PyMOL Python script that loads the backbone (N, CA, C, O; Angstrom):
from pymol import cmd

cmd.read_pdbstr("""\
ATOM      1  N   MET A   1       6.151   4.692 -14.268  1.00  0.00           N
ATOM      2  CA  MET A   1       6.599   5.034 -12.787  1.00  0.00           C
ATOM      3  C   MET A   1       6.477   3.418 -12.832  1.00  0.00           C
ATOM      4  O   MET A   1       5.766   2.806 -13.629  1.00  0.00           O
ATOM      5  N   ARG A   2       7.097   2.981 -12.078  1.00  0.00           N
ATOM      6  CA  ARG A   2       6.879   1.447 -12.009  1.00  0.00           C
ATOM      7  C   ARG A   2       7.803   1.403  -9.998  1.00  0.00           C
ATOM      8  O   ARG A   2       8.967   1.705  -9.737  1.00  0.00           O
ATOM      9  N   ILE A   3       6.879   0.998  -9.165  1.00  0.00           N
ATOM     10  CA  ILE A   3       7.184   0.664  -7.764  1.00  0.00           C
ATOM     11  C   ILE A   3       6.996  -0.508  -7.503  1.00  0.00           C
ATOM     12  O   ILE A   3       6.055  -1.172  -7.937  1.00  0.00           O
ATOM     13  N   THR A   4       8.289  -1.090  -6.411  1.00  0.00           N
ATOM     14  CA  THR A   4       8.033  -2.760  -6.178  1.00  0.00           C
ATOM     15  C   THR A   4       7.434  -2.891  -4.596  1.00  0.00           C
ATOM     16  O   THR A   4       7.200  -2.092  -3.689  1.00  0.00           O
ATOM     17  N   ARG A   5       7.378  -3.616  -4.690  1.00  0.00           N
ATOM     18  CA  ARG A   5       6.510  -4.198  -3.745  1.00  0.00           C
ATOM     19  C   ARG A   5       6.838  -3.555  -2.157  1.00  0.00           C
ATOM     20  O   ARG A   5       5.952  -3.290  -1.345  1.00  0.00           O
ATOM     21  N   GLU A   6       8.335  -3.369  -1.916  1.00  0.00           N
ATOM     22  CA  GLU A   6       9.183  -3.136  -1.242  1.00  0.00           C
ATOM     23  C   GLU A   6       9.028  -1.356  -0.782  1.00  0.00           C
ATOM     24  O   GLU A   6       9.024  -0.874   0.351  1.00  0.00           O
ATOM     25  N   GLU A   7       8.925  -0.741  -1.964  1.00  0.00           N
ATOM     26  CA  GLU A   7       8.391   0.995  -2.135  1.00  0.00           C
ATOM     27  C   GLU A   7       7.187   1.223  -1.570  1.00  0.00           C
ATOM     28  O   GLU A   7       6.691   2.128  -0.899  1.00  0.00           O
ATOM     29  N   LEU A   8       6.716  -0.180  -2.156  1.00  0.00           N
ATOM     30  CA  LEU A   8       5.248   0.690  -1.606  1.00  0.00           C
ATOM     31  C   LEU A   8       4.960   0.129  -0.220  1.00  0.00           C
ATOM     32  O   LEU A   8       4.479   1.021   0.479  1.00  0.00           O
ATOM     33  N   TYR A   9       5.061  -0.854   0.335  1.00  0.00           N
ATOM     34  CA  TYR A   9       4.835  -1.036   1.630  1.00  0.00           C
ATOM     35  C   TYR A   9       5.926   0.495   2.452  1.00  0.00           C
ATOM     36  O   TYR A   9       5.436   1.114   3.397  1.00  0.00           O
ATOM     37  N   GLU A  10       6.864   0.744   2.086  1.00  0.00           N
ATOM     38  CA  GLU A  10       7.159   1.993   2.917  1.00  0.00           C
ATOM     39  C   GLU A  10       6.458   3.279   2.944  1.00  0.00           C
ATOM     40  O   GLU A  10       6.198   4.068   3.852  1.00  0.00           O
ATOM     41  N   GLN A  11       6.223   3.259   1.657  1.00  0.00           N
ATOM     42  CA  GLN A  11       5.277   4.655   1.313  1.00  0.00           C
ATOM     43  C   GLN A  11       3.219   4.640   1.871  1.00  0.00           C
ATOM     44  O   GLN A  11       2.341   5.467   2.115  1.00  0.00           O
ATOM     45  N   ILE A  12       3.374   3.212   1.821  1.00  0.00           N
ATOM     46  CA  ILE A  12       1.246   3.353   2.748  1.00  0.00           C
ATOM     47  C   ILE A  12       2.158   3.283   4.453  1.00  0.00           C
ATOM     48  O   ILE A  12       1.856   4.159   5.263  1.00  0.00           O
ATOM     49  N   TRP A  13       2.789   2.653   4.693  1.00  0.00           N
ATOM     50  CA  TRP A  13       2.994   2.927   6.580  1.00  0.00           C
ATOM     51  C   TRP A  13       3.578   4.382   6.622  1.00  0.00           C
ATOM     52  O   TRP A  13       3.530   5.109   7.615  1.00  0.00           O
ATOM     53  N   SER A  14       4.110   4.695   5.470  1.00  0.00           N
ATOM     54  CA  SER A  14       4.484   6.224   6.258  1.00  0.00           C
ATOM     55  C   SER A  14       3.666   7.325   5.634  1.00  0.00           C
ATOM     56  O   SER A  14       4.197   8.404   5.898  1.00  0.00           O
ATOM     57  N   ALA A  15       2.745   7.444   5.021  1.00  0.00           N
ATOM     58  CA  ALA A  15       1.397   8.296   4.961  1.00  0.00           C
ATOM     59  C   ALA A  15       0.341   8.162   4.452  1.00  0.00           C
ATOM     60  O   ALA A  15       0.463   7.492   3.426  1.00  0.00           O
ATOM     61  N   PRO A  16      -0.908   8.533   4.687  1.00  0.00           N
ATOM     62  CA  PRO A  16      -2.070   8.445   4.745  1.00  0.00           C
ATOM     63  C   PRO A  16      -2.378   7.739   2.878  1.00  0.00           C
ATOM     64  O   PRO A  16      -1.746   8.196   1.926  1.00  0.00           O
ATOM     65  N   ALA A  17      -3.248   6.812   2.749  1.00  0.00           N
ATOM     66  CA  ALA A  17      -3.143   6.663   1.281  1.00  0.00           C
ATOM     67  C   ALA A  17      -3.897   7.490   0.658  1.00  0.00           C
ATOM     68  O   ALA A  17      -3.784   7.179  -0.528  1.00  0.00           O
ATOM     69  N   THR A  18      -4.659   8.433   0.758  1.00  0.00           N
ATOM     70  CA  THR A  18      -5.568   9.236   0.223  1.00  0.00           C
ATOM     71  C   THR A  18      -4.067  10.192  -0.060  1.00  0.00           C
ATOM     72  O   THR A  18      -3.651   9.946  -1.192  1.00  0.00           O
ATOM     73  N   LYS A  19      -3.322  11.040   0.569  1.00  0.00           N
ATOM     74  CA  LYS A  19      -1.920  11.191   0.402  1.00  0.00           C
ATOM     75  C   LYS A  19      -1.374  10.688  -0.640  1.00  0.00           C
ATOM     76  O   LYS A  19      -1.023  11.532  -1.464  1.00  0.00           O
ATOM     77  N   LEU A  20      -1.120   9.336  -0.975  1.00  0.00           N
ATOM     78  CA  LEU A  20      -0.112   8.920  -1.925  1.00  0.00           C
ATOM     79  C   LEU A  20      -0.386   8.185  -2.623  1.00  0.00           C
ATOM     80  O   LEU A  20       0.435   7.499  -3.232  1.00  0.00           O
ATOM     81  N   ALA A  21      -2.426   8.054  -2.830  1.00  0.00           N
ATOM     82  CA  ALA A  21      -3.022   7.693  -4.147  1.00  0.00           C
ATOM     83  C   ALA A  21      -2.714   9.130  -4.646  1.00  0.00           C
ATOM     84  O   ALA A  21      -1.656   9.006  -5.263  1.00  0.00           O
ATOM     85  N   GLN A  22      -3.071  10.339  -4.691  1.00  0.00           N
ATOM     86  CA  GLN A  22      -2.373  11.615  -5.430  1.00  0.00           C
ATOM     87  C   GLN A  22      -1.600  11.416  -5.391  1.00  0.00           C
ATOM     88  O   GLN A  22      -1.899  10.258  -5.685  1.00  0.00           O
ATOM     89  N   ARG A  23      -0.363  11.360  -5.270  1.00  0.00           N
ATOM     90  CA  ARG A  23       1.101  11.065  -5.642  1.00  0.00           C
ATOM     91  C   ARG A  23       0.903  10.597  -6.972  1.00  0.00           C
ATOM     92  O   ARG A  23       1.211  11.304  -7.931  1.00  0.00           O
ATOM     93  N   TYR A  24       0.460   9.570  -7.092  1.00  0.00           N
ATOM     94  CA  TYR A  24       0.470   8.242  -8.043  1.00  0.00           C
ATOM     95  C   TYR A  24      -0.855   8.685  -8.878  1.00  0.00           C
ATOM     96  O   TYR A  24      -1.161   7.871  -9.749  1.00  0.00           O
ATOM     97  N   ASP A  25      -1.560   9.642  -8.790  1.00  0.00           N
ATOM     98  CA  ASP A  25      -3.041  10.481  -9.789  1.00  0.00           C
ATOM     99  C   ASP A  25      -4.246   8.916  -9.779  1.00  0.00           C
ATOM    100  O   ASP A  25      -5.038   8.755 -10.707  1.00  0.00           O
ATOM    101  N   VAL A  26      -4.173   8.042  -8.736  1.00  0.00           N
ATOM    102  CA  VAL A  26      -5.229   6.805  -8.451  1.00  0.00           C
ATOM    103  C   VAL A  26      -6.244   7.558  -7.254  1.00  0.00           C
ATOM    104  O   VAL A  26      -6.242   8.700  -6.794  1.00  0.00           O
ATOM    105  N   SER A  27      -6.921   6.606  -7.044  1.00  0.00           N
ATOM    106  CA  SER A  27      -7.947   6.671  -5.910  1.00  0.00           C
ATOM    107  C   SER A  27      -7.616   5.790  -4.746  1.00  0.00           C
ATOM    108  O   SER A  27      -6.821   4.893  -5.027  1.00  0.00           O
ATOM    109  N   SER A  28      -8.090   5.835  -3.341  1.00  0.00           N
ATOM    110  CA  SER A  28      -7.104   5.289  -2.390  1.00  0.00           C
ATOM    111  C   SER A  28      -7.944   3.585  -2.470  1.00  0.00           C
ATOM    112  O   SER A  28      -7.310   2.544  -2.297  1.00  0.00           O
ATOM    113  N   SER A  29      -9.057   3.618  -2.688  1.00  0.00           N
ATOM    114  CA  SER A  29      -9.615   2.406  -3.027  1.00  0.00           C
ATOM    115  C   SER A  29      -8.590   1.453  -3.889  1.00  0.00           C
ATOM    116  O   SER A  29      -8.240   0.293  -3.670  1.00  0.00           O
ATOM    117  N   TYR A  30      -8.277   2.249  -4.820  1.00  0.00           N
ATOM    118  CA  TYR A  30      -7.457   1.346  -6.389  1.00  0.00           C
ATOM    119  C   TYR A  30      -6.279   1.020  -5.486  1.00  0.00           C
ATOM    120  O   TYR A  30      -6.006  -0.168  -5.319  1.00  0.00           O
ATOM    121  N   LEU A  31      -5.593   1.910  -4.920  1.00  0.00           N
ATOM    122  CA  LEU A  31      -4.360   1.953  -3.948  1.00  0.00           C
ATOM    123  C   LEU A  31      -4.115   1.312  -3.299  1.00  0.00           C
ATOM    124  O   LEU A  31      -2.938   1.149  -2.978  1.00  0.00           O
ATOM    125  N   ALA A  32      -5.330   0.474  -2.665  1.00  0.00           N
ATOM    126  CA  ALA A  32      -5.568  -0.566  -1.395  1.00  0.00           C
ATOM    127  C   ALA A  32      -5.535  -1.607  -2.339  1.00  0.00           C
ATOM    128  O   ALA A  32      -4.828  -2.566  -2.026  1.00  0.00           O
ATOM    129  N   ARG A  33      -6.358  -1.679  -3.849  1.00  0.00           N
ATOM    130  CA  ARG A  33      -6.717  -3.125  -4.436  1.00  0.00           C
ATOM    131  C   ARG A  33      -4.935  -3.645  -4.823  1.00  0.00           C
ATOM    132  O   ARG A  33      -4.502  -4.797  -4.788  1.00  0.00           O
ATOM    133  N   VAL A  34      -4.103  -2.268  -5.208  1.00  0.00           N
ATOM    134  CA  VAL A  34      -2.494  -2.532  -5.892  1.00  0.00           C
ATOM    135  C   VAL A  34      -2.170  -3.041  -4.542  1.00  0.00           C
ATOM    136  O   VAL A  34      -1.954  -4.249  -4.634  1.00  0.00           O
ATOM    137  N   CYS A  35      -2.043  -2.605  -3.279  1.00  0.00           N
ATOM    138  CA  CYS A  35      -1.592  -3.373  -2.385  1.00  0.00           C
ATOM    139  C   CYS A  35      -1.747  -4.758  -2.371  1.00  0.00           C
ATOM    140  O   CYS A  35      -0.780  -5.519  -2.324  1.00  0.00           O
ATOM    141  N   GLU A  36      -3.468  -5.311  -2.426  1.00  0.00           N
ATOM    142  CA  GLU A  36      -3.544  -6.949  -2.026  1.00  0.00           C
ATOM    143  C   GLU A  36      -3.099  -7.639  -3.182  1.00  0.00           C
ATOM    144  O   GLU A  36      -2.995  -8.866  -3.184  1.00  0.00           O
ATOM    145  N   ALA A  37      -2.753  -6.736  -4.440  1.00  0.00           N
ATOM    146  CA  ALA A  37      -2.280  -8.054  -5.414  1.00  0.00           C
ATOM    147  C   ALA A  37      -1.315  -7.678  -5.426  1.00  0.00           C
ATOM    148  O   ALA A  37      -1.060  -7.775  -6.626  1.00  0.00           O
ATOM    149  N   LEU A  38      -0.377  -7.228  -4.931  1.00  0.00           N
ATOM    150  CA  LEU A  38       0.775  -7.081  -4.428  1.00  0.00           C
ATOM    151  C   LEU A  38       1.283  -7.936  -3.115  1.00  0.00           C
ATOM    152  O   LEU A  38       2.326  -8.587  -3.173  1.00  0.00           O
ATOM    153  N   ASN A  39       0.748  -7.903  -2.332  1.00  0.00           N
ATOM    154  CA  ASN A  39       0.715  -9.053  -1.037  1.00  0.00           C
ATOM    155  C   ASN A  39       1.144  -8.150  -0.310  1.00  0.00           C
ATOM    156  O   ASN A  39       1.804  -8.585   0.633  1.00  0.00           O
ATOM    157  N   VAL A  40       1.026  -6.867  -0.361  1.00  0.00           N
ATOM    158  CA  VAL A  40       1.350  -5.532   0.681  1.00  0.00           C
ATOM    159  C   VAL A  40       0.559  -5.183   1.842  1.00  0.00           C
ATOM    160  O   VAL A  40      -0.131  -4.173   1.706  1.00  0.00           O
ATOM    161  N   PRO A  41       0.487  -5.919   3.199  1.00  0.00           N
ATOM    162  CA  PRO A  41      -0.462  -5.163   4.093  1.00  0.00           C
ATOM    163  C   PRO A  41      -0.540  -3.323   4.438  1.00  0.00           C
ATOM    164  O   PRO A  41       0.423  -2.647   4.800  1.00  0.00           O
ATOM    165  N   HIS A  42      -1.794  -2.875   4.230  1.00  0.00           N
ATOM    166  CA  HIS A  42      -1.859  -1.589   4.570  1.00  0.00           C
ATOM    167  C   HIS A  42      -2.440  -1.113   5.574  1.00  0.00           C
ATOM    168  O   HIS A  42      -2.984  -2.039   6.176  1.00  0.00           O
ATOM    169  N   PRO A  43      -2.616  -0.089   6.095  1.00  0.00           N
ATOM    170  CA  PRO A  43      -2.779   0.165   7.121  1.00  0.00           C
ATOM    171  C   PRO A  43      -4.507  -0.038   7.151  1.00  0.00           C
ATOM    172  O   PRO A  43      -5.213  -0.073   6.143  1.00  0.00           O
ATOM    173  N   PRO A  44      -4.985  -0.159   8.567  1.00  0.00           N
ATOM    174  CA  PRO A  44      -6.643  -0.535   8.536  1.00  0.00           C
ATOM    175  C   PRO A  44      -6.570   0.587   8.134  1.00  0.00           C
ATOM    176  O   PRO A  44      -5.511   1.157   7.873  1.00  0.00           O
ATOM    177  N   ARG A  45      -8.641   1.468   7.936  1.00  0.00           N
ATOM    178  CA  ARG A  45      -9.105   2.239   8.197  1.00  0.00           C
ATOM    179  C   ARG A  45      -9.306   2.996   9.472  1.00  0.00           C
ATOM    180  O   ARG A  45     -10.153   2.445  10.175  1.00  0.00           O
ATOM    181  N   GLY A  46      -8.815   4.053   9.983  1.00  0.00           N
ATOM    182  CA  GLY A  46      -8.890   4.904  11.077  1.00  0.00           C
ATOM    183  C   GLY A  46      -7.113   4.649  11.618  1.00  0.00           C
ATOM    184  O   GLY A  46      -6.712   5.274  12.600  1.00  0.00           O
ATOM    185  N   TYR A  47      -6.547   4.070  11.163  1.00  0.00           N
ATOM    186  CA  TYR A  47      -4.802   4.028  11.697  1.00  0.00           C
ATOM    187  C   TYR A  47      -4.504   5.443  11.786  1.00  0.00           C
ATOM    188  O   TYR A  47      -4.620   6.103  12.819  1.00  0.00           O
ATOM    189  N   TRP A  48      -4.144   5.852  10.748  1.00  0.00           N
ATOM    190  CA  TRP A  48      -3.970   7.455  10.496  1.00  0.00           C
ATOM    191  C   TRP A  48      -4.702   8.239  12.270  1.00  0.00           C
ATOM    192  O   TRP A  48      -3.975   8.573  13.205  1.00  0.00           O
ATOM    193  N   ALA A  49      -6.072   8.334  12.260  1.00  0.00           N
ATOM    194  CA  ALA A  49      -6.431   8.722  13.159  1.00  0.00           C
ATOM    195  C   ALA A  49      -6.475   8.660  14.659  1.00  0.00           C
ATOM    196  O   ALA A  49      -7.055   9.422  15.431  1.00  0.00           O
ATOM    197  N   ARG A  50      -5.976   7.932  14.834  1.00  0.00           N
ATOM    198  CA  ARG A  50      -5.759   6.603  15.865  1.00  0.00           C
ATOM    199  C   ARG A  50      -4.322   7.182  16.173  1.00  0.00           C
ATOM    200  O   ARG A  50      -4.073   7.386  17.362  1.00  0.00           O
ATOM    201  N   ARG A  51      -3.432   7.446  15.317  1.00  0.00           N
ATOM    202  CA  ARG A  51      -1.826   7.681  15.056  1.00  0.00           C
ATOM    203  C   ARG A  51      -1.322   9.304  15.548  1.00  0.00           C
ATOM    204  O   ARG A  51      -0.208   9.731  15.850  1.00  0.00           O
ATOM    205  N   ALA A  52      -2.582   9.934  15.483  1.00  0.00           N
ATOM    206  CA  ALA A  52      -2.531  11.232  15.558  1.00  0.00           C
ATOM    207  C   ALA A  52      -2.660  11.689  17.083  1.00  0.00           C
ATOM    208  O   ALA A  52      -2.009  12.508  17.732  1.00  0.00           O
ATOM    209  N   VAL A  53      -3.690  10.897  17.406  1.00  0.00           N
ATOM    210  CA  VAL A  53      -4.204  11.072  18.825  1.00  0.00           C
ATOM    211  C   VAL A  53      -3.398  10.236  19.581  1.00  0.00           C
ATOM    212  O   VAL A  53      -3.912   9.794  20.609  1.00  0.00           O
ATOM    213  N   GLY A  54      -1.761   9.769  19.210  1.00  0.00           N
ATOM    214  CA  GLY A  54      -0.876   9.304  20.268  1.00  0.00           C
ATOM    215  C   GLY A  54      -0.921   7.604  20.532  1.00  0.00           C
ATOM    216  O   GLY A  54      -0.063   6.954  21.130  1.00  0.00           O
ATOM    217  N   ASP A  55      -2.255   7.056  19.868  1.00  0.00           N
ATOM    218  CA  ASP A  55      -2.278   5.320  19.913  1.00  0.00           C
ATOM    219  C   ASP A  55      -0.522   4.831  18.885  1.00  0.00           C
ATOM    220  O   ASP A  55       0.234   5.347  18.062  1.00  0.00           O
ATOM    221  N   THR A  56      -0.655   3.637  19.607  1.00  0.00           N
ATOM    222  CA  THR A  56       0.263   3.004  19.044  1.00  0.00           C
ATOM    223  C   THR A  56      -0.525   1.263  18.242  1.00  0.00           C
ATOM    224  O   THR A  56      -1.255   0.423  18.769  1.00  0.00           O
ATOM    225  N   MET A  57       0.017   1.333  16.937  1.00  0.00           N
ATOM    226  CA  MET A  57      -0.347   0.055  16.302  1.00  0.00           C
ATOM    227  C   MET A  57       0.389  -0.650  15.745  1.00  0.00           C
ATOM    228  O   MET A  57       0.925  -0.115  14.774  1.00  0.00           O
ATOM    229  N   PRO A  58       0.733  -1.901  15.983  1.00  0.00           N
ATOM    230  CA  PRO A  58       1.662  -2.552  14.907  1.00  0.00           C
ATOM    231  C   PRO A  58       1.382  -3.009  13.600  1.00  0.00           C
ATOM    232  O   PRO A  58       0.366  -3.440  13.054  1.00  0.00           O
ATOM    233  N   VAL A  59       2.798  -2.759  13.159  1.00  0.00           N
ATOM    234  CA  VAL A  59       2.684  -2.375  11.155  1.00  0.00           C
ATOM    235  C   VAL A  59       3.232  -4.007  11.396  1.00  0.00           C
ATOM    236  O   VAL A  59       3.709  -4.561  12.386  1.00  0.00           O
ATOM    237  N   PRO A  60       2.942  -4.469  10.071  1.00  0.00           N
ATOM    238  CA  PRO A  60       3.101  -5.948  10.068  1.00  0.00           C
ATOM    239  C   PRO A  60       3.692  -6.091   9.305  1.00  0.00           C
ATOM    240  O   PRO A  60       3.544  -5.160   8.514  1.00  0.00           O
ATOM    241  N   PRO A  61       4.544  -6.937   8.904  1.00  0.00           N
ATOM    242  CA  PRO A  61       6.062  -7.072   8.154  1.00  0.00           C
ATOM    243  C   PRO A  61       5.820  -7.643   6.710  1.00  0.00           C
ATOM    244  O   PRO A  61       5.202  -8.673   6.439  1.00  0.00           O
ATOM    245  N   LEU A  62       6.175  -7.137   6.200  1.00  0.00           N
ATOM    246  CA  LEU A  62       5.584  -7.446   5.204  1.00  0.00           C
ATOM    247  C   LEU A  62       5.635  -8.857   4.185  1.00  0.00           C
ATOM    248  O   LEU A  62       5.810  -8.562   3.003  1.00  0.00           O
ATOM    249  N   PRO A  63       5.537 -10.024   4.408  1.00  0.00           N
ATOM    250  CA  PRO A  63       5.296 -10.634   3.756  1.00  0.00           C
ATOM    251  C   PRO A  63       5.931 -11.417   2.742  1.00  0.00           C
ATOM    252  O   PRO A  63       5.972 -10.710   1.735  1.00  0.00           O
ATOM    253  N   PRO A  64       6.531 -12.713   2.480  1.00  0.00           N
ATOM    254  CA  PRO A  64       7.865 -12.782   1.328  1.00  0.00           C
ATOM    255  C   PRO A  64       6.637 -12.755  -0.110  1.00  0.00           C
ATOM    256  O   PRO A  64       5.484 -13.147   0.068  1.00  0.00           O
ATOM    257  N   ALA A  65       7.016 -12.351  -1.183  1.00  0.00           N
ATOM    258  CA  ALA A  65       6.157 -12.772  -1.872  1.00  0.00           C
ATOM    259  C   ALA A  65       6.068 -14.468  -2.337  1.00  0.00           C
ATOM    260  O   ALA A  65       6.969 -15.304  -2.411  1.00  0.00           O
ATOM    261  N   GLY A  66       4.967 -14.553  -2.541  1.00  0.00           N
ATOM    262  CA  GLY A  66       4.806 -16.095  -3.302  1.00  0.00           C
ATOM    263  C   GLY A  66       4.981 -16.378  -4.560  1.00  0.00           C
ATOM    264  O   GLY A  66       5.110 -15.346  -5.219  1.00  0.00           O
ATOM    265  N   PRO A  67       5.056 -17.578  -5.339  1.00  0.00           N
ATOM    266  CA  PRO A  67       5.166 -17.880  -6.217  1.00  0.00           C
ATOM    267  C   PRO A  67       3.815 -17.542  -7.660  1.00  0.00           C
ATOM    268  O   PRO A  67       2.647 -17.882  -7.854  1.00  0.00           O
ATOM    269  N   GLY A  68       4.625 -16.882  -8.232  1.00  0.00           N
ATOM    270  CA  GLY A  68       3.542 -16.018  -9.054  1.00  0.00           C
ATOM    271  C   GLY A  68       2.825 -14.419  -9.041  1.00  0.00           C
ATOM    272  O   GLY A  68       2.199 -13.662  -9.784  1.00  0.00           O
ATOM    273  N   ASP A  69       3.511 -14.507  -7.347  1.00  0.00           N
ATOM    274  CA  ASP A  69       2.640 -13.132  -7.335  1.00  0.00           C
ATOM    275  C   ASP A  69       3.477 -12.109  -7.754  1.00  0.00           C
ATOM    276  O   ASP A  69       4.664 -12.427  -7.684  1.00  0.00           O
ATOM    277  N   PRO A  70       3.140 -10.329  -8.407  1.00  0.00           N
ATOM    278  CA  PRO A  70       3.913  -9.439  -9.133  1.00  0.00           C
ATOM    279  C   PRO A  70       4.716  -9.004  -7.923  1.00  0.00           C
ATOM    280  O   PRO A  70       4.509  -9.099  -6.713  1.00  0.00           O
ATOM    281  N   LEU A  71       5.685  -8.505  -8.639  1.00  0.00           N
ATOM    282  CA  LEU A  71       6.760  -7.364  -8.206  1.00  0.00           C
ATOM    283  C   LEU A  71       6.557  -6.298  -7.721  1.00  0.00           C
ATOM    284  O   LEU A  71       6.836  -5.862  -6.605  1.00  0.00           O
ATOM    285  N   SER A  72       5.863  -5.679  -8.899  1.00  0.00           N
ATOM    286  CA  SER A  72       6.144  -4.373  -8.667  1.00  0.00           C
ATOM    287  C   SER A  72       4.518  -3.925  -9.580  1.00  0.00           C
ATOM    288  O   SER A  72       3.842  -4.722 -10.231  1.00  0.00           O
ATOM    289  N   TRP A  73       4.261  -2.658  -9.393  1.00  0.00           N
ATOM    290  CA  TRP A  73       3.445  -2.156 -10.411  1.00  0.00           C
ATOM    291  C   TRP A  73       3.454  -0.858 -11.137  1.00  0.00           C
ATOM    292  O   TRP A  73       4.145   0.073 -10.724  1.00  0.00           O
ATOM    293  N   GLU A  74       2.900  -0.784 -11.937  1.00  0.00           N
ATOM    294  CA  GLU A  74       3.114   0.724 -12.479  1.00  0.00           C
ATOM    295  C   GLU A  74       1.579   0.582 -13.223  1.00  0.00           C
ATOM    296  O   GLU A  74       0.858  -0.220 -13.817  1.00  0.00           O
ATOM    297  N   LYS A  75       1.649   2.087 -12.689  1.00  0.00           N
ATOM    298  CA  LYS A  75       0.201   3.344 -12.785  1.00  0.00           C
ATOM    299  C   LYS A  75      -0.315   3.066 -14.927  1.00  0.00           C
ATOM    300  O   LYS A  75       0.354   3.437 -15.892  1.00  0.00           O
ATOM    301  N   GLY A  76      -1.258   2.548 -14.930  1.00  0.00           N
ATOM    302  CA  GLY A  76      -2.031   1.864 -16.461  1.00  0.00           C
ATOM    303  C   GLY A  76      -1.271   0.577 -16.656  1.00  0.00           C
ATOM    304  O   GLY A  76      -0.578   0.471 -17.667  1.00  0.00           O
ATOM    305  N   VAL A  77      -1.315  -0.123 -16.040  1.00  0.00           N
ATOM    306  CA  VAL A  77      -1.008  -1.568 -16.553  1.00  0.00           C
ATOM    307  C   VAL A  77      -1.910  -2.045 -15.322  1.00  0.00           C
ATOM    308  O   VAL A  77      -1.965  -1.393 -14.280  1.00  0.00           O
ATOM    309  N   ALA A  78      -2.406  -2.882 -15.466  1.00  0.00           N
ATOM    310  CA  ALA A  78      -3.762  -3.890 -14.942  1.00  0.00           C
ATOM    311  C   ALA A  78      -3.224  -4.629 -13.749  1.00  0.00           C
ATOM    312  O   ALA A  78      -2.095  -5.109 -13.842  1.00  0.00           O
ATOM    313  N   VAL A  79      -3.875  -4.765 -12.695  1.00  0.00           N
ATOM    314  CA  VAL A  79      -3.828  -4.926 -11.505  1.00  0.00           C
ATOM    315  C   VAL A  79      -4.426  -6.499 -11.544  1.00  0.00           C
ATOM    316  O   VAL A  79      -5.561  -6.972 -11.479  1.00  0.00           O
ATOM    317  N   MET A  80      -3.036  -7.081 -11.688  1.00  0.00           N
ATOM    318  CA  MET A  80      -4.260  -8.641 -11.071  1.00  0.00           C
ATOM    319  C   MET A  80      -3.764  -8.903  -9.806  1.00  0.00           C
ATOM    320  O   MET A  80      -2.799  -8.627  -9.092  1.00  0.00           O
ATOM    321  N   GLU A  81      -5.042  -9.698  -9.800  1.00  0.00           N
ATOM    322  CA  GLU A  81      -5.423 -10.268  -8.529  1.00  0.00           C
ATOM    323  C   GLU A  81      -5.690 -11.817  -8.507  1.00  0.00           C
ATOM    324  O   GLU A  81      -6.019 -12.372  -7.459  1.00  0.00           O
TER     325      GLU A  81
END
""", "prot")
cmd.dss("prot")
cmd.show_as("cartoon", "prot")
cmd.util.cbc("prot")
cmd.orient("prot")
């Protein structure tokens, strides 16, 4: 299963990384490294807890991919950083 930067961005901001990581059968810390390798901003620690109590935090936009940046990730394929 291949996931694009755009898909990962939408998913990482719509559900906690622990739940998303289970979907892809990886750890949440590995998923964070995938986000960093694809230049996808991800929620900071405590984001979902603060959101659960009504805090609003800004969601950064997805920056454009830089030259040579990977555009997708596939489980089982090493993440290049």
